[in-house]
KEPA-687580 format. One record per atom (N, C-alpha, C): residue in one letter; x, y, z. Coordinates in steps of 0.2 Angstrom, whole numbers, padded with zeros to 4 digits, always signed. Layout:
AXYZ...
END
This chain:
X+0004-0006+0000X+0000+0000+0000X+0004+0006+0000X+0009+0006+0004X+0014+0012+0004X+0017+0013-0003X+0019+0007-0006X+0022+0008-0013X+0018+0011-0018X+0011+0009-0017X+0006+0013-0022X+0006+0020-0020X+0006+0022-0014X+0005+0029-0012X+0012+0033-0015X+0017+0030-0014X+0024+0033-0016X+0024+0034-0024X+0021+0029-0027X+0022+0028-0034X+0018+0034-0037X+0012+0035-0034X+0007+0040-0037X+0007+0047-0033X+0012+0048-0029X+0012+0054-0025X+0015+0059-0029X+0013+0066-0028X+0017+0071-0031X+0023+0073-0028X+0027+0078-0031X+0033+0080-0028X+0032+0083-0021X+0027+0086-0020X+0025+0090-0014X+0024+0084-0008X+0020+0079-0010X+0019+0074-0005X+0025+0070-0003X+0029+0069-0008X+0036+0066-0006X+0040+0070-0002X+0040+0076-0003X+0044+0081+0001X+0041+0081+0008X+0034+0081+0009X+0031+0080+0015X+0033+0074+0019X+0033+0069+0015X+0035+0062+0019X+0042+0063+0022X+0047+0066+0018X+0054+0067+0020X+0054+0071+0026X+0049+0077+0026X+0049+0081+0032X+0046+0077+0038X+0042+0073+0037X+0039+0069+0043X+0044+0065+0046X+0048+0062+0041X+0054+0057+0043X+0059+0061+0047X+0061+0067+0045X+0065+0071+0049X+0062+0073+0056X+0056+0074+0056X+0053+0076+0062X+0052+0070+0067X+0051+0064+0065X+0051+0058+0069X+0058+0057+0072X+0063+0058+0067X+0070+0057+0069X+0072+0063+0075X+0070+0069+0074X+0071+0074+0079X+0068+0072+0086X+0062+0069+0086X+0059+0067+0092X+0063+0061+0095X+0065+0057+0091X+0069+0051+0093X+0076+0054+0097X+0079+0059+0093X+0085+0062+0096X+0084+0066+0102X+0078+0069+0103X+0076+0072+0110X+0076+0067+0115X+0072+0061+0113X+0071+0056+0119X+0078+0053+0121X+0083+0053+0116X+0089+0050+0118X+0093+0055+0122X+0093+0062+0120X+0096+0067+0124X+0094+0067+0131X+0087+0067+0132X+0084+0067+0139X+0087+0061+0143X+0087+0055+0139X+0090+0049+0142X+0097+0050+0144X+0101+0053+0140X+0108+0054+0141X+0109+0059+0147X+0104+0064+0148X+0105+0068+0154X+0103+0065+0160X+0099+0060+0160X+0097+0057+0166X+0101+0050+0168X+0107+0050+0165X+0111+0044+0166X+0113+0043+0173X+0114+0037+0175X+0115+0035+0182X+0123+0037+0184X+0127+0036+0179X+0134+0037+0181X+0136+0044+0177X+0138+0049+0180X+0139+0055+0177X+0145+0055+0173X+0150+0051+0174X+0156+0051+0170X+0155+0047+0164X+0150+0044+0163X+0149+0040+0156X+0144+0044+0152X+0147+0049+0148X+0143+0054+0145X+0141+0051+0138X+0145+0048+0134X+0143+0046+0127X+0146+0050+0122X+0146+0049+0116X+0149+0052+0111X+0144+0055+0105X+0138+0054+0106X+0133+0056+0101X+0130+0063+0103X+0131+0068+0099X+0128+0074+0100X+0120+0075+0099X+0116+0072+0103X+0109+0071+0101X+0106+0078+0100X+0108+0082+0105X+0104+0089+0104X+0105+0092+0097X+0111+0092+0095X+0113+0094+0088X+0109+0091+0082X+0108+0084+0083X+0105+0080+0079X+0097+0082+0079X+0095+0083+0085X+0087+0085+0086X+0086+0092+0083X+0090+0096+0084X+0089+0103+0082X+0089+0104+0074X+0095+0101+0072X+0096+0101+0064X+0090+0097+0061X+0088+0091+0063X+0083+0088+0059X+0076+0091+0060X+0075+0094+0066X+0068+0098+0067X+0068+0104+0062X+0074+0107+0061X+0074+0113+0057X+0073+0111+0049X+0076+0105+0047X+0075+0103+0041X+0069+0100+0040X+0066+0097+0045X+0059+0094+0044X+0054+0099+0044X+0055+0104+0048X+0050+0110+0048X+0050+0114+0041X+0056+0114+0038X+0057+0118+0031X+0053+0113+0026X+0055+0107+0026X+0052+0102+0021X+0044+0102+0022X+0042+0102+0028X+0034+0102+0029X+0031+0108+0026X+0034+0114+0027X+0031+0120+0025X+0031+0120+0018X+0037+0118+0014X+0037+0118+0007X+0031+0113+0004X+0030+0107+0008X+0025+0103+0006X+0018+0105+0006X+0017+0109+0012X+0010+0111+0013X+0009+0116+0007X+0013+0121+0006X+0013+0125+0001X+0012+0122-0006X+0015+0117-0008X+0014+0113-0014X+0008+0109-0014X+0006+0106-0009X-0001+0102-0009X-0006+0107-0010X-0006+0113-0006X-0012+0117-0007X-0012+0121-0014X-0007+0122-0017X-0007+0124-0024X-0009+0120-0029X-0009+0113-0027X-0012+0108-0032X-0007+0105-0036
END
């Protein structure tokens, strides 16, 4: 079913799907950043900059979704 939707989707709908993927990743990164902040051992920080990933992907996702809304409403 997803394959049929993607096959017949317009460019704006595909951009909207990518925007949604970036927003979902931003939410995942924020959950991981919160988990990193509440760790039991303070000396085990980790090496992944989750906050940077969350902010970057949220900005990209919001930009893509705004472009998609404009394209879908235009027809």
